[in-house]
C-alpha positions, 0 to 999 in steps of 0.5 A: 794713748794720747786723744779720745777722738775716733781713732784714739778711742779705737785704739784705746778699745783695741789695746784694753781688749787685748789686755793692755793697760790704758791711759786716755790723755785728753784735751777734755772738752766735753760733749765735742766731737771732733772738727771733722765729722762732729761725730758722723759716720757717713764715708760714702758722701765724702769726695775723697776719691782715693781707694784705699782711704775709701777702702779703709772708711768703708769697713770701719762704718761696717764695723761700728754695729758690731763695735757697739754691739761687743760694747753693750755686751760689756755694759757700754749700752749708751753709746749714743749711735744711731742709723739714721740716714744721711741728707746731702745737699748740692746747690746746682742741678747738674752736680746733683745728678752727679753725686746721685750716681756716684751714690750709686755707683759706691753702693755697689762695693757698700750696700749698706749706703742704704736707700739711695733716694732723691727728695724735695726741699720740703721734704729734706725740711720736713726730716731735718728742720733745721735745713732752710728754705730753698 
């Protein structure tokens, strides 16, 4: 197996679960998530509209809680996974409404999105203090 990002780790887990011996080869950059997602699992906010990509990404995100439960049962209890919600920011008023409508439409086929709520700037900053005012 080459790489220990989400794809490589998933392949290694599936192969080892099927009885294969797995050897990991990776750059070994301690504590570094992939540049693509930095460990965030939130495909619903992606601006991708390809139905095949969406189906795969939503199914993968839907599977994650069950995977962490299987890992815990196998003794891997500290995987760092937490469901904490997500903030999506827009700069323009018209983008905000369009994005909100897109999330609500996606929730029809992906109820695990959870609640979609609009927050004021100060409320968002309370949830994520590094967010700058305005």
